[in-house]
C-alpha positions as CSV (number, residue, x, y, z in Angstrom):
1,M,66.4,13.6,-6.0
2,R,64.4,14.5,-3.0
3,T,65.3,13.0,0.4
4,L,63.9,9.4,0.8
5,K,62.7,8.7,4.3
6,L,63.4,5.0,4.4
7,I,63.7,2.6,7.3
8,L,66.2,0.1,5.9
9,S,69.2,-1.8,7.2
10,G,72.5,-0.6,5.8
11,W,73.5,1.7,2.9
12,Q,73.3,-1.2,0.4
13,S,69.5,-1.4,0.9
14,V,69.2,2.4,0.3
15,A,71.3,2.2,-2.8
16,L,69.2,-0.7,-4.1
17,V,65.9,1.2,-3.6
18,V,67.3,4.3,-5.3
19,S,68.6,2.3,-8.2
20,F,65.2,0.6,-8.6
21,M,63.5,4.0,-8.7
22,L,65.9,5.4,-11.3
23,F,65.6,2.3,-13.5
24,F,61.8,2.7,-13.6
25,N,62.1,6.5,-14.1
26,M,60.3,7.2,-10.8
27,E,60.6,10.3,-8.6
28,V,59.4,11.4,-5.2
29,S,57.2,14.4,-5.5
30,G,57.1,17.3,-3.1
31,K,53.7,16.0,-1.9
32,G,55.2,12.7,-1.0
33,K,53.9,10.8,-4.0
34,I,56.0,8.7,-6.4
35,T,55.3,9.7,-10.0
36,K,56.2,8.1,-13.3
37,N,57.6,9.9,-16.4
38,A,57.8,13.4,-15.2
39,P,59.0,15.8,-17.9
40,V,62.6,17.0,-17.9
41,F,63.4,20.4,-19.4
42,T,67.0,20.6,-20.6
43,Q,67.0,24.2,-21.9
44,F,65.0,27.4,-21.9
45,I,65.9,30.4,-24.0
46,Y,64.0,33.7,-23.9
47,Q,64.9,36.5,-26.4
48,G,63.4,40.0,-26.3
49,E,63.3,41.9,-29.6
50,D,61.3,45.1,-29.0
51,A,61.7,47.7,-31.8
52,I,61.9,50.6,-29.3
53,Y,65.3,49.3,-28.2
54,Q,66.5,48.6,-31.7
55,N,65.6,52.1,-32.7
56,N,67.1,53.7,-29.6
57,P,70.5,52.2,-29.0
58,L,72.2,53.4,-25.9
59,K,74.7,56.3,-26.1
60,P,77.6,56.7,-23.6
61,G,76.3,57.6,-20.2
62,E,72.7,56.3,-20.8
63,F,70.6,53.4,-19.5
64,Y,67.2,52.1,-20.3
65,N,63.8,52.7,-18.6
66,P,62.0,50.7,-17.3
67,I,64.7,49.3,-15.0
68,L,62.6,46.1,-14.3
69,Q,60.8,44.8,-17.3
70,G,57.7,42.6,-17.1
71,C,55.4,42.2,-14.1
72,Y,57.2,44.1,-11.4
73,P,54.6,46.6,-10.2
74,D,54.1,48.9,-7.2
75,P,57.9,49.5,-6.5
76,S,59.1,50.8,-3.2
77,I,62.7,51.7,-2.4
78,T,64.9,52.4,0.7
79,R,68.5,53.2,1.4
80,K,71.1,52.4,4.0
81,G,74.4,54.1,3.3
82,N,75.4,53.2,-0.3
83,D,73.0,50.3,-0.5
84,Y,69.6,50.6,-2.2
85,Y,66.9,48.0,-1.8
86,L,63.8,47.8,-4.0
87,V,60.7,45.6,-3.7
88,C,57.6,45.0,-5.8
89,S,54.1,43.4,-5.6
90,S,53.8,39.7,-6.2
91,F,50.1,38.8,-5.7
92,A,49.8,35.0,-5.7
93,M,53.3,34.3,-7.0
94,F,55.5,32.2,-4.8
95,P,58.0,33.1,-3.5
96,G,56.6,36.6,-2.9
97,V,57.9,40.2,-3.0
98,P,61.0,40.1,-5.1
99,I,63.8,42.2,-3.6
100,F,66.6,43.9,-5.6
101,H,69.9,45.6,-4.5
102,S,71.9,48.4,-6.2
103,N,74.6,50.8,-5.3
104,D,73.8,53.3,-8.0
105,L,70.1,53.0,-9.0
106,V,71.2,51.8,-12.5
107,N,72.6,48.3,-12.0
108,W,70.4,45.9,-10.1
109,K,70.8,42.4,-8.8
110,Q,67.9,40.3,-7.4
111,I,69.0,39.1,-4.0
112,G,65.9,36.9,-3.3
113,H,62.3,37.3,-2.1
114,V,61.1,38.8,1.1
115,L,58.3,36.2,1.6
116,D,59.9,32.9,0.7
117,R,58.2,30.3,3.0
118,T,54.7,29.2,3.8
119,S,54.7,30.7,7.2
120,Q,55.0,34.1,5.6
121,L,52.9,33.6,2.4
122,K,49.6,31.8,2.3
123,V,48.2,32.1,-1.2
124,E,47.4,28.5,-2.0
125,D,43.7,29.2,-2.6
126,C,43.5,32.7,-4.0
127,G,43.3,34.0,-7.5
128,I,46.5,35.3,-9.1
129,S,45.6,38.9,-8.5
130,A,44.9,38.5,-4.8
131,G,47.7,37.7,-2.3
132,V,50.4,40.4,-1.7
133,Y,49.7,44.0,-2.7
134,A,51.9,47.1,-2.6
135,P,54.8,46.3,-0.3
136,A,56.7,49.2,1.2
137,I,60.3,48.8,2.3
138,R,61.9,51.1,4.9
139,Y,65.2,51.2,6.9
140,N,65.0,52.4,10.5
141,P,68.4,53.8,11.5
142,H,67.4,54.0,15.2
143,N,67.5,50.2,15.5
144,D,69.4,49.3,12.3
145,T,66.5,47.3,11.0
146,F,64.7,46.9,7.7
147,Y,60.9,46.6,7.5
148,M,58.6,45.4,4.8
149,I,55.0,46.3,5.4
150,T,52.2,45.2,3.0
151,T,48.7,43.9,2.6
152,Q,48.2,40.2,2.0
153,F,44.7,39.4,0.8
154,S,44.9,35.7,1.7
155,G,45.7,33.4,4.6
156,G,44.0,35.7,7.2
157,F,46.9,38.1,7.3
158,G,45.5,41.5,6.1
159,N,48.0,44.2,6.9
160,M,51.3,42.8,8.1
161,V,55.0,43.6,8.7
162,V,58.2,41.6,8.5
163,K,61.7,42.8,9.4
164,T,65.4,41.9,9.2
165,K,68.8,43.3,10.0
166,N,70.1,42.2,6.6
167,P,67.8,41.9,3.6
168,E,70.1,39.2,2.1
169,N,69.8,36.9,5.1
170,G,66.0,36.4,5.1
171,W,63.1,38.0,6.9
172,S,61.0,37.3,10.0
173,D,57.6,35.7,10.1
174,P,54.8,38.2,9.7
175,V,53.2,40.3,12.5
176,K,49.6,41.0,11.8
177,L,48.6,44.6,12.2
178,Q,45.3,45.7,13.6
179,F,43.9,48.2,11.0
180,E,41.9,48.0,7.8
181,G,42.6,49.4,4.4
182,I,45.5,48.8,2.0
183,D,48.9,50.1,0.9
184,P,50.5,50.7,4.3
185,S,53.9,52.4,4.6
186,L,56.1,53.1,7.6
187,F,57.8,56.4,8.4
188,F,60.6,56.7,11.0
189,D,61.2,60.3,12.2
190,D,64.5,61.8,13.3
191,N,63.4,61.7,16.9
192,G,62.8,57.9,16.9
193,K,59.0,58.1,16.6
194,A,57.4,56.0,14.0
195,Y,54.1,56.1,12.0
196,V,52.0,54.1,9.6
197,V,50.1,55.7,6.7
198,H,47.7,53.8,4.5
199,N,44.7,53.9,2.3
200,D,41.3,53.3,3.8
201,A,37.5,53.7,3.1
202,P,35.7,56.7,4.5
203,A,33.8,56.2,7.7
204,Q,30.4,54.5,7.3
205,G,27.9,56.9,5.7
206,E,30.5,59.4,4.6
207,E,31.4,58.0,1.2
208,R,30.6,60.8,-1.3
209,Y,31.2,59.0,-4.6
210,S,32.5,55.7,-6.1
211,G,36.3,55.6,-5.6
212,H,36.2,58.0,-2.6
213,R,39.1,56.9,-0.3
214,V,41.0,58.5,2.5
215,I,44.6,58.4,3.8
216,K,45.0,57.6,7.5
217,I,48.0,57.8,9.9
218,W,48.7,55.9,13.1
219,D,51.4,56.1,15.7
220,Y,53.5,52.9,15.4
221,D,55.0,51.1,18.5
222,V,58.4,50.0,17.3
223,E,59.1,47.9,20.4
224,N,56.0,45.8,20.0
225,D,55.4,46.2,16.2
226,K,51.8,47.4,16.4
227,V,49.8,50.5,15.7
228,V,48.8,52.4,18.9
229,P,45.1,52.1,19.4
230,G,43.2,55.4,19.2
231,T,45.9,57.3,17.5
232,D,44.5,57.1,13.9
233,R,43.7,60.3,12.1
234,I,42.5,61.0,8.5
235,I,45.1,63.3,6.8
236,V,43.7,63.3,3.3
237,N,40.0,63.0,2.4
238,G,39.4,62.0,-1.2
239,G,42.5,63.5,-2.7
240,V,44.0,66.8,-3.7
241,N,40.5,68.4,-4.1
242,I,37.5,66.4,-3.0
243,E,35.2,68.8,-4.9
244,E,36.6,67.3,-8.1
245,K,35.8,63.8,-6.9
246,P,39.3,62.3,-7.2
247,V,39.4,58.5,-7.1
248,W,41.6,56.1,-5.3
249,I,44.0,58.2,-3.3
250,E,46.4,55.4,-2.2
251,A,50.1,54.2,-1.9
252,P,51.0,57.0,0.6
253,H,54.6,57.6,1.7
254,I,56.0,60.2,4.1
255,Y,59.4,61.9,3.7
256,K,61.1,64.6,5.8
257,K,63.2,67.3,4.1
258,D,64.4,70.6,5.6
259,G,62.3,70.1,8.7
260,R,59.0,69.6,6.9
261,Y,57.0,66.5,6.2
262,Y,55.9,65.5,2.7
263,L,53.1,63.1,1.9
264,M,53.2,61.6,-1.6
265,C,50.3,59.5,-2.9
266,A,49.0,57.9,-6.1
267,E,45.7,59.3,-7.3
268,G,43.3,58.4,-10.1
269,G,43.5,54.6,-10.0
270,T,46.1,52.3,-11.5
271,G,44.9,52.8,-15.1
272,G,44.8,55.6,-17.7
273,W,44.2,58.4,-15.1
274,H,47.0,57.3,-12.8
275,S,49.1,60.1,-11.3
276,E,51.3,61.0,-8.3
277,V,50.4,63.9,-6.0
278,I,52.2,65.7,-3.1
279,F,51.2,67.4,0.1
280,V,53.3,69.2,2.8
281,S,52.9,69.7,6.6
282,D,54.9,70.9,9.6
283,H,53.9,67.8,11.6
284,P,53.9,64.1,10.6
285,K,50.2,63.9,11.5
286,G,49.2,67.0,9.5
287,P,47.3,69.0,8.5
288,Y,48.7,68.4,5.0
289,L,48.3,71.0,2.2
290,P,48.5,69.9,-1.4
291,A,51.0,71.5,-3.8
292,N,49.4,73.9,-6.3
293,N,51.1,72.2,-9.2
294,N,49.8,68.6,-8.7
295,P,50.1,66.1,-10.3
296,I,53.9,65.8,-10.1
297,L,53.9,62.7,-12.3
298,T,51.4,61.4,-14.9
299,Q,51.2,60.3,-18.5
300,R,47.4,60.8,-18.8
301,Y,47.3,64.1,-20.9
302,F,48.8,62.8,-24.1
303,P,47.3,61.4,-27.4
304,A,46.3,57.7,-27.1
305,D,48.1,56.9,-30.4
306,R,51.5,58.4,-29.5
307,A,54.5,56.4,-30.5
308,D,56.5,54.3,-28.0
309,K,53.8,54.9,-25.4
310,V,54.4,54.6,-21.7
311,D,51.2,55.0,-19.7
312,W,49.6,54.5,-16.2
313,A,52.6,56.2,-14.5
314,G,52.2,56.4,-10.7
315,H,52.5,54.5,-7.4
316,A,55.9,56.1,-6.8
317,D,58.5,56.2,-4.0
318,L,61.4,58.6,-3.6
319,V,65.0,58.2,-2.5
320,E,68.2,60.3,-2.5
321,G,70.6,59.1,-5.1
322,P,74.4,58.5,-4.9
323,D,74.9,61.9,-6.5
324,G,72.9,63.8,-3.9
325,K,69.9,64.1,-6.3
326,Y,66.5,62.6,-5.6
327,Y,65.0,59.9,-7.8
328,G,61.6,58.3,-7.9
329,V,60.7,54.7,-8.8
330,F,57.1,54.1,-10.1
331,L,55.0,51.8,-12.1
332,G,54.1,52.2,-15.8
333,I,53.0,50.1,-18.8
334,R,54.2,49.7,-22.3
335,P,51.1,48.5,-24.3
336,N,51.4,46.7,-27.6
337,E,50.1,48.0,-31.0
338,K,46.5,47.2,-30.1
339,N,46.9,49.1,-26.8
340,R,46.8,45.9,-24.8
341,V,48.9,45.3,-21.7
342,N,50.5,41.9,-21.8
343,T,53.8,42.7,-20.1
344,G,52.0,44.0,-17.1
345,R,53.0,47.0,-14.9
346,E,56.7,47.5,-14.8
347,T,59.2,49.5,-12.7
348,F,60.4,52.8,-14.0
349,I,62.7,55.5,-12.6
350,L,63.1,59.2,-13.1
351,P,65.3,61.9,-11.5
352,V,63.3,64.3,-9.3
353,D,63.9,68.0,-9.1
354,W,63.5,69.0,-5.4
355,S,65.2,72.4,-5.6
356,G,61.9,74.1,-4.7
357,T,59.3,73.5,-2.0
358,F,57.8,70.4,-3.7
359,P,59.5,67.6,-5.7
360,V,58.7,67.2,-9.3
361,F,59.6,64.2,-11.6
362,E,61.8,65.5,-14.3
363,N,60.2,64.8,-17.7
364,G,57.4,63.0,-15.8
365,L,54.8,65.4,-17.3
366,I,55.8,64.8,-20.9
367,P,55.7,61.6,-23.0
368,M,58.4,59.4,-21.5
369,K,61.4,58.3,-23.4
370,P,63.2,54.9,-23.3
371,T,66.6,56.2,-22.3
372,L,67.9,58.2,-19.3
373,K,71.1,59.9,-18.4
374,M,73.0,58.0,-15.7
375,P,73.9,59.6,-12.3
376,S,77.4,61.1,-12.3
377,G,80.2,58.6,-12.1
378,V,78.0,55.5,-12.7
379,E,79.0,52.8,-15.3
380,N,76.2,50.9,-17.1
381,Q,76.8,47.2,-16.3
382,T,73.2,45.9,-16.9
383,G,73.4,42.4,-18.2
384,K,77.0,42.0,-17.0
385,N,78.7,40.8,-13.8
386,G,75.5,39.4,-12.4
387,Y,73.4,42.5,-12.9
388,L,69.9,42.1,-14.4
389,P,69.8,42.9,-18.2
390,S,67.6,45.6,-19.7
391,G,66.5,46.6,-23.2
392,N,66.6,43.6,-25.6
393,F,68.4,40.6,-24.1
394,V,68.6,36.9,-24.0
395,F,67.9,34.8,-20.9
396,K,69.2,31.3,-21.2
397,D,69.0,28.5,-18.6
398,D,70.2,24.9,-19.1
399,F,69.3,24.1,-15.5
400,S,72.7,22.8,-14.7
401,D,73.0,24.7,-11.5
402,K,71.9,23.2,-8.2
403,T,69.6,26.1,-7.5
404,L,67.0,27.9,-9.6
405,D,67.6,31.4,-11.0
406,L,65.6,33.8,-8.8
407,R,63.6,34.9,-11.9
408,W,61.8,31.6,-11.9
409,I,58.6,31.6,-9.8
410,G,55.8,29.3,-8.8
411,L,52.1,30.1,-8.3
412,R,50.3,29.7,-4.9
413,G,53.0,27.3,-3.6
414,P,56.7,26.7,-3.3
415,R,58.6,25.7,-6.4
416,E,60.4,23.1,-4.3
417,D,57.2,21.0,-4.1
418,F,57.4,20.1,-7.7
419,V,60.9,21.0,-9.1
420,D,63.8,18.7,-9.1
421,M,67.2,19.8,-10.3
422,T,68.7,16.6,-11.7
423,G,72.0,17.9,-12.9
424,K,70.9,17.0,-16.4
425,G,67.9,19.2,-16.5
426,L,64.9,20.4,-14.6
427,R,62.3,17.8,-13.7
428,I,58.8,19.0,-13.1
429,I,56.9,16.5,-10.9
430,P,53.2,16.8,-12.0
431,F,50.5,17.7,-9.5
432,T,47.0,16.3,-9.6
433,A,45.9,19.8,-10.5
434,N,46.0,21.8,-13.7
435,I,46.4,25.5,-14.4
436,N,42.6,26.1,-14.7
437,E,42.3,25.5,-11.0
438,V,42.8,28.0,-8.1
439,K,45.4,25.7,-6.5
440,P,49.1,25.4,-6.4
441,T,50.2,24.2,-9.9
442,S,53.3,22.3,-11.0
443,T,54.3,25.2,-13.3
444,L,57.5,27.2,-13.3
445,F,57.0,30.7,-14.6
446,Y,59.2,33.3,-16.3
447,R,57.7,36.8,-16.8
448,Q,57.0,38.1,-20.3
449,Q,59.3,41.1,-20.5
450,H,58.8,42.3,-24.1
451,N,56.0,42.8,-26.6
452,Q,58.2,41.1,-29.3
453,F,59.9,37.9,-28.0
454,T,60.6,34.2,-28.6
455,A,60.7,31.6,-25.8
456,A,61.8,28.1,-26.5
457,A,61.9,25.1,-24.1
458,T,63.4,21.7,-24.9
459,M,61.7,18.9,-23.1
460,E,62.1,15.1,-22.8
461,Y,58.7,13.5,-22.0
462,K,56.8,10.4,-22.5
463,P,53.2,10.6,-21.2
464,K,51.6,7.3,-20.1
465,N,47.9,8.2,-20.7
466,E,45.5,10.9,-21.8
467,K,45.6,12.6,-18.4
468,D,49.4,13.1,-18.6
469,F,50.3,16.5,-20.1
470,A,53.4,18.6,-20.2
471,G,54.7,21.5,-22.2
472,I,54.7,25.3,-22.1
473,T,51.9,27.8,-21.2
474,C,51.4,31.5,-21.9
475,Y,49.4,32.5,-18.9
476,Q,47.6,35.6,-17.7
477,N,45.5,33.8,-15.0
478,E,43.6,30.6,-14.3
479,R,40.8,31.6,-16.7
480,Y,42.8,33.1,-19.5
481,H,45.8,31.3,-21.0
482,Y,47.3,29.1,-23.8
483,V,48.8,25.7,-23.2
484,F,51.0,24.0,-25.8
485,G,52.3,20.5,-25.0
486,I,52.3,16.7,-25.4
487,T,49.7,14.2,-24.3
488,K,48.8,10.6,-25.3
489,K,45.7,9.3,-27.1
490,G,45.5,5.5,-27.4
491,K,48.9,4.4,-28.5
492,D,49.8,7.7,-30.1
493,Y,51.4,10.9,-28.9
494,Y,49.9,14.3,-29.8
495,L,51.1,17.9,-29.6
496,M,48.1,20.1,-28.7
497,L,47.5,23.8,-28.6
498,Q,44.6,24.9,-26.4
499,R,43.1,28.3,-25.7
500,T,41.2,29.1,-22.5
501,E,39.0,32.1,-22.3
502,K,36.6,32.9,-19.5
503,G,37.5,29.5,-18.1
504,Q,36.3,27.7,-21.2
505,A,38.9,25.7,-23.0
506,S,39.0,24.9,-26.8
507,V,41.6,22.9,-28.7
508,L,42.9,25.1,-31.6
509,A,45.1,22.4,-33.2
510,E,46.7,19.1,-32.6
511,V,49.3,17.0,-34.5
512,K,50.6,13.5,-34.0
513,I,54.2,13.6,-33.0
514,E,57.1,11.2,-32.5
515,I,58.8,11.7,-29.1
516,E,61.8,9.4,-29.2
517,K,64.0,12.5,-29.2
518,P,63.7,15.7,-27.1
519,V,61.1,18.2,-28.5
520,T,61.6,21.9,-28.5
521,L,58.4,24.0,-27.9
522,Q,58.5,27.6,-28.9
523,V,56.2,30.6,-28.6
524,A,56.9,33.7,-30.7
525,A,55.1,37.0,-30.1
526,N,54.9,40.0,-32.3
527,G,52.8,42.4,-30.3
528,D,49.3,40.9,-30.3
529,D,50.2,38.1,-32.6
530,Y,51.4,34.8,-31.0
531,R,52.6,31.7,-32.8
532,F,53.4,28.3,-31.3
533,D,55.9,26.1,-33.0
534,Y,57.8,22.8,-32.4
535,S,61.0,21.2,-33.5
536,I,62.4,17.7,-33.3
537,D,66.0,18.7,-34.3
538,G,66.1,22.1,-32.5
539,K,66.7,23.9,-35.8
540,S,63.7,23.7,-38.1
541,F,60.3,24.6,-36.6
542,T,56.8,23.6,-37.6
543,N,53.9,25.8,-36.7
544,V,50.8,24.5,-34.9
545,G,47.5,26.5,-35.1
546,G,48.6,29.4,-37.2
547,T,48.8,32.9,-35.7
548,V,46.6,33.4,-32.6
549,S,45.6,36.5,-30.7
550,G,47.4,37.5,-27.5
551,D,44.2,39.3,-26.3
552,I,43.6,36.8,-23.5
553,L,47.1,37.4,-22.2
554,S,46.3,41.1,-21.6
555,T,44.8,42.7,-18.6
556,N,42.5,44.6,-20.9
557,V,40.7,41.3,-21.6
558,A,41.6,39.1,-18.6
559,G,41.5,41.8,-16.0
560,G,43.6,41.7,-12.8
561,F,46.9,43.3,-11.9
562,T,49.5,40.9,-13.2
563,G,51.4,40.5,-16.5
564,A,51.6,37.5,-18.8
565,M,54.0,34.7,-17.9
566,I,55.6,31.9,-19.8
567,G,55.4,28.6,-17.9
568,L,57.1,25.2,-18.0
569,Y,54.1,23.1,-17.1
570,A,53.1,19.5,-16.2
571,T,49.9,17.9,-14.8
572,S,48.7,14.4,-14.2
573,V,44.9,15.2,-14.5
574,G,44.8,16.5,-18.0
575,N,43.4,19.9,-19.2
């Protein structure tokens, strides 16, 4: 229970008030309100069942790609000694910028989020695909400090940087940086000098075509955390060859190898023409010359109907692995049988051949496979000893811990404002807002990580009126989602399935239900086909609404940059 700020005489008075509240099933919400009959979730089970993993069991010395399944896009990676840290975009999710640690690039643990408090992340009034874009993480050996630089499209931040001596101990408040554009990345040279590169628009009047962008570089003042005014320079105009009108040159990173500077960028937009390209220079501020074998990574040249398709590969970052070989992390998608993207853009990895002048992603220019050979001497521990699972797996949470698993996230606001870990389950204290609104919602989300999956949540709940609603949601954004849960009409309780498309809600089915016992709500997806079922005994399930389309849970239909999520949801204002 949340702390009660009471002015009472003696502990007996406090105990009396607490007992009174428990007797009447009342809780203090994160907004300071006392709410009746908040739902309690006692179990959540997610099980992935993708055929690609069933048909490609791991052999000794192999691991699965992607390394982060579900909506973990725009990966960036850095290294200090034997420690690797990886971050991803989080948009309007709260907390923001999930951060992962590994010692071998195969086995990963989530250690937290970079932006985990409201002073760092102000996304309370933005759409789900706004907020935080394309974080870049870098370690500066000259001052033993980690930096995360990103663009936050909300809260008046724009381009910003945070830093820490230890990524596991939290990050500073943001410093706003004075330049326009997106996708900033820091580069720390051997001599201690620092630079920022980023995507920007061409100068006014110089845009030659739609999607024409440039890459800029600035000197960076490490002592004062700011770009040096007047030092900006365009180092790429348009892309590899502006005469071919390349679009969306972005996500730049600079690396130094054998005394030369390499600029790697994404090109082609984050869809079907996505790719990675490389340039080289003898100076960090250019001029940069493109490789003659660009792109060095893409999946755009292959038949659309290929089996086990991975697509949209790009937005990459490089790091030297524990075996002395280079590796690149990047985003990609695994569409379903209707070529729809419900799981979102995921984090993949490939070895990189840098034996010649330019790096090339090994097997990054042929259709990608689901398995990779592990670096020499590495043991696959995914799903064991606290490491994140991969392939097909089960995630089970009975909410008995005092803290939430880091894979649970909120939207536009802190989870702590509506979540109460009771010891007997997870209580969600309903907000006076619902998931159709661009506001913080009392919904706890878990990313959809497979095209074939089941997710079941067991809930104890007794709504008081027709505005009370609690259950589960399959959610792409505020205008496209399903909700499946319990409400009250008159003296009776109903289980309702509702579909929202383009912001317009329609009830697909409803059934009268008895709620004296806990109810288990389940969603099962087989590619584009979704089914919503319920059980009173936790064993036999009854379908509600038949088979429905997952089209509204795809970015193809709903737009945006995120993947579908499964939410534990409550509201006190109805749907």
